N, C-alpha and C positions, 0 to 999 in steps of 0.2 A: 615660616620661612627662616632659614638659618641666617644668623648675623654675618654680614660681609666683613671680612678682615680688611683693614686698611691702615695705612700709616697716618692717616688723619686723626688728630686728637679728637676725643668725643665731643668737645665743646666748639669744634670748628663751625664757623658760619658758612653755610652753603646756600647760595642764591640760585635757585633753578629758574629757567625761563622756558615758557611754552607759548604757543600762539600759531595762528594760521599763517600760511605762506605769505610773506610780504608784510606782515604786521609790524615788524621792526624789532623783534627780539634781539637779534644780533647787534643791531645798531645801538640799542640801549645798553646791552650787556658789555660790549666792547668799550663803550664810553665810560661806564662805571669802572672798569678795569683801568682805563687810562687815567682817570681822575682820582680814584679812591683806594689804591693799594689792595686790589683784588686780582686773583689769577684766573684768567679765562680758559675754559675748556668747552668743547663742542662735541656732542655725540655724533653729529654729522661728520666731524673730522675722523672719528673712530671708524665710521662706515667707509669714508673715502680711503683710509689706510688699508682696510680689509679689501676694498674693491681693487686698489692698486696691486696688492699681492695676487689677486686673481687675474691680473692683466687688463683691468678695466681702469684706464688712466684718466678718462675724461667722462665720468658717469653723468648722466642726465638726472633730474629729480626723480623721474620714474624709475631709473635704474637703482637709485639709493633707496627709494621706498620699497621696491621689491626685495633688495638685498636685506634691508632691515627686517622685513617680514619673514624672510626665509631663516635668518639667524635666530629671531625670536621663537619661531615655530620649532626649531631644532634644539635650542639651548635654553629657552625660557624667556619670558617677557623682560626680565631684568638683565639680559645678557650684555647690552652695550654699556649699562652703568657698571656692571661687574668688571668689564674690560677697562673701563676708565679708571676705576679704583685700583685695579692691578697696575695700570700705568703710573698712577700717583705713588703707589707703594714702592715702585722701583727706585724712587729717590728724586722724582721730579720736584717735589716740595718738601725736602727734609726740614722738619721743624717749622714749616711754613715760612721759610726765608726766601727772599728773592733779591734782585738787584735794587728793588725799591725799599729794602729793609724788611721789617717784620710785617707780614701780610695780615689784613683783617680777616680774610677768608677766600673762598673760591667761588667761581661762577660756573654753573653747568648749563649750557645752551642746548637748544634743539631737542628737548624732551617731548616725545610724541606718543608715548604709550603709558597707560595708567600704572602698568607693572613697574616702570622706571620710577614713577613717583612714590609708590609704596615702598620700594627698596631704599630710596633716599630718606624716607620718614624715620629710619632707624637713628639718624642723626638728629638730636633734640633741637639744633639750630638750623635745620633745613627749612627754608621758606620758599614757596613757588610763586613766581610772577606770571601772570597771564596777560599778554600784550594784545590789545584789540584794535583793529582798524577796519574800515569799511571795504567792501568787495572791490569797488571801482578804483580806489586809491591803491590798494594792494596790487591790483592788476597793472596799474600804471607804473608802480615801483619796480615790479619784477620785469616788465617788458623794457623798461629804461635800463635796468641793470643786465639785460640780455640773459636772464635766468631761464627764460622760455623763448621759443622761436615764434609763438603765435598766441593770440588770445585764447584759442580753443585748447591749446596745450596747457596754459595756466589753469583754465576752468576745470579741466579733467584732473589735474594734479591737486587742485584745491578741494574738489569734491572727495577725492580719495583720501586726502589728508585729514579731513574733518572726522569721519567715522566709518571705517570699513566694517564689514559684517563678520569679521574674524577677530578673536581676542588678541592675537598676536600681531594684528595689523596696525595701521595709522589710527590713532584714537585721541586726536587733539581735542575733540569736544569733551571727552571724559577728563582729560588733563585740565582743561579750563575749569570744569566743575570743581576739581580738587584744589584749585589755586588758593593761595592765601591773600594775594594782592591782584587787583585788576588795574591795569595802566591803559589809558586811552591814548593812542598815537594816531590821531586823525588829521594831523597837519603835515604838509610837505616841508620838514625841517631840513636845512642844508646838510649834506653829508660831511663836509669839511667843518673845521672848527669855526664857530661863530657865536655871537652873544646869544642868539636864539637857541642854539643847540645847548650851550652851557646852562642857560636858564631852565630848559626842559630837564636835563639830566640832574641838575641841582635839586630841582623840585622832587624828582623821584627819589633822589638819595635822602634828602632832608625829611620828606614826608614818610618814607617807608623804610629804607635801608637803615637809617639811623636809629629807628625804633628797635630793629633787630639787634643792633650793636649795643644799645642800652640794655636791652633784655639780657643779653649775654653777659654784660658787665655787672648786672644787678643795680643799675642806676635807677633811682626813683625820680620820676618827673611828675610832680603834682599838677602841672599845667597841661600835661599830655592827655587830652580828652578826645574821645571819639566824636566824629561829626554826626550830625543828625542822620544824614544818608547812610553812614556806616551802621548806626544803631538800628534804623528801621529796616535796612536790608538784611541785617543779622536776624531780626525778628521774622522777616519773611522766610529766610532759610530755615529757621527753627520751625515755623509753621509747616514748611514742606515736608519735614520728617514724619508728620502725622499721616502722610499719604501712604496708601498701600500699593500704589501703582508699581508694577514690575518693570516698567520701561524708564520712566523719569518722574521724580518727585518735584513738584512745583508748589511754591508758597506765595501768597500775596498779602499785603497789608494795606489798609486804607487809613490815612491819617489826615487830621486837620492841622495845618501848620500856619502859624502867625509869626511875623517877623517884627523886631524892633531893633533899633541901634542905640548905642551909648558910647560915650567917649568923644574926644575931639581930634581932628586932624589925622595924623598917622596912627593914632591909638584908637581910632573909631572901630567899634566891634559890633557884631550882630548877635542879638539874643533871640532865641526861637522858642515859641510856646507850641508844644506838640501834644495833640490829643488823638490817641489811637481809637478809631471808632469801628473798625471791622477787620476781619481776617478770614482767610480761606486757603484751602489746598485742594489739589485735584483728587477727586474721590467719587465713587458711585453714589447715587442718591440714597438717602436714608431708607432702609428697608431692603435694598438690593444686597446681594452677596458680592464682596470684592472678588476680582478675578482669581487672586492667589488662593482663596479659600473655597472657590466653587468646585463641588465634588465632580462635576461633569468634565472639567478639563484642567483645573488648577494651574492655569497659565494665562498669559494675556489673551483676552477674548479675540483680539484681532489676529494674533498668532494662530489661535485655534481655528478661526474661520479660514485663514490661508491654507492651513494644513488640510482641512476638510475639502476645500476647493481644489487643492492640488491632486487629490485622489481622482478627480474627474478629468484631469488633463492627461490624455493617453497619447496625443499626437502634438507635435510642435504647431502652435497657432500661426507661425509665420509660413511655414512650407509644407506642413502636413506629414513630416517624417515621424515614424513611430518613436516614442520616447522609451529608451531602454536604460534604466538606472542600474549602475553597478553597485554592489554592496560596499558600504564604507563604515568606518567606526568613529564614534565620538572621540575627539582628541583628549578629553579629560577622563572619562571613565571607561572608554573602549566599548561602549554599548554599540551593537551592530545596527546599522541603519540601512534600510532597503527602500525607503520612500522619502519624499521631500518632507522635512520637518524643520520647524523653527527653534524648538526646544527639546533637548534630550529628555525622554521620559524617566531616565534613571537619576541623573545628576542635576537636571533642571538647567544645565548649561546651555546658552544660546548657541545654536549651530545651524548653519544652512548647508544642505546638500546641494552643491552647485552642479548644474547640468548644462552643457553647451551642445546644441544640436549639431551632429556631425555633418549635416547637409548644408544648413544655412549659416552656421556659426553663431546663432543667437543664444544668449544665456536665458533659457526659456523661463525659469521660475522667477529670476530677478526682473526680467523685462515684462512678463505678462502676469505676474502674481503679486510680487512684493510691492510694486508701484501702483497696483490697481486702486483707483481713487475710492470707489464705493466700499471696498473692504476696509480701507483705512478710516473711513468715516464712521465705522460701526463701534468705535470706542464707547463704552458704557458710562464713563466718568464725566462729571461736570469739571470744567477747568477751575483752577485756583481763583482766577479773576471773577468768574461767574459766581462761585460760592461766596466770595467776599462781598460782591454787589448784592446778592440775594440776602445775606446776613444783614447788610446795612438796611435794606428795605424792610426786613422782617421786624427790625427793632425801631421802626419809625423814622429812619433817615430820610430827610427831605432836603435840607439845605446843604449843598455840596460846595459852598464857597470856600476857596482856599484848600480844597482837598487834593491829596496826592496819592496815587496808587503805586506801591512798590511791589515789583514782581521779579521773581528770580529768573524767569524767561520772558522773552518778548511776546506780547499778546498775539493770538491768532486773528484772523479776519473777523470771525464772529464775536470774539471778546472785544475787539477794537470797536465794532459797532455798538456794543452794549456800554462800553466805557464812554463813548461820545454821547449816546442817548441818556446816560445817567447824569451828565454834567460834570464829571471829574475834570479837574483843571490840568492835571499833570501826571505823567507816567514816568517813573524811574525804573529802568530794567538793567539786569546784570548780564544776561545771555549775550554773546557776541554775534548772534545769527538773527538779526531782526528780519521779519517778513516785509518785503517791499510793499505789498498791497496793503498790509495792516498799517504800515507807516503813513501811507497816503490817506487812509481813512481817518487816522488820528489827526493828521495835519489839517485835513479839510474840515475837521470838527473843531479846529482851534485848540487842540489839546497839546500842551507842551510836551515834548519828548526829551528825556535826559538819559544819556548813557551813564551808568554808575561807574565811578572810579573810587578806589580806596581799599580798605582792609575788609576782607570777607569774614564770614562767620567762623571759618576754620581757625583763624588767627586772632579774632576779636578779643577773646578772653585771655589768650596768652600774652598779647602785646599791651593790652590795657589793664593788666593785673600784675605789675612788677612788684 
């Protein structure tokens, strides 16, 4: 990718924000601007300006999502970021000066496609914040702020926002994976200025933004040490990279953690003894051929099954209308496609041939194939948590007192059952999309559940190696 020209100095601090709808990205980003000499920009504002030029003066979230997709499809996934950098280049921030004096950096909010993240990575001091919040709380916030007319409208927009089937679409889940920091925003903090709000924003600034500023300035802080959670979650992410899975790489670490305190009064501190006793990543069992290397299909086994099953669907399962697919081309390599496929045979790019029945208006393959439960259950791999638990047993692990399982994604129902049965005391997870049923299983089994917050593996060595 060609380097984007910009008036921003190469060492400009750029704080990016991504997160699901209603998670509070804008709330945090604007508060940092107000308190700490940063200039706020939003890719959503770029979209709204383009919409206004097209005569759409009060666009809905769905309108903005569609417009963003269309622009990325036509001009590339980095289009909105490129437009923002052009806007800055016109002189909005000459020399990074403002009415506040010399700015520390800029904030870019509403990042929703991984192409936008990769473009901003050209700046050495770009760091991405992923803001997490639970579904119900996000729904309450957005309805309170009249961002949506109904709960169903929010649910549809949220589902679309997470991960569309097209590369140029809404890909917040991928952006979350690429983030350098995770911030949990699971409390209803008042919108207006308050001590509670200031305390929350100060924590975000002091724990994370200040580290970036020190890194840029070359300031050495010998007392700046990673937390136990940050270290063990970084190890879980490192373990995940051993996976050959073509869909998602997941890692898990099991550690025995003992706590002790020292000091007195306000100087009281916690010391932790950590013993890592097992690890695992999602992978096919020993002796099996990983999907990517299987000569029969060289793709995800579930995708292969879906493609094979699609060949048998000649009529719409809903109304019986004959399916007549028109010829299409892969957007990446222009390979001609005449049937439903999940992966282009030439460039291996994920691609879905969409087909809407002209009679009943059903999206046939999406509704009757992609979501088919039995096909999705055919994955050949063991999950990361399963492999970690099996490794523990194979090496004689019996006493699970004070053991914590760190996982890069929230466990599924089956893994939750095994975690409870094994006697694990606590699960720490980084993924912002926990399974409701699995949470219930863990809670019923008296397993403590903790949502990870802190510096992720992508920034761990950069920020703790000044």
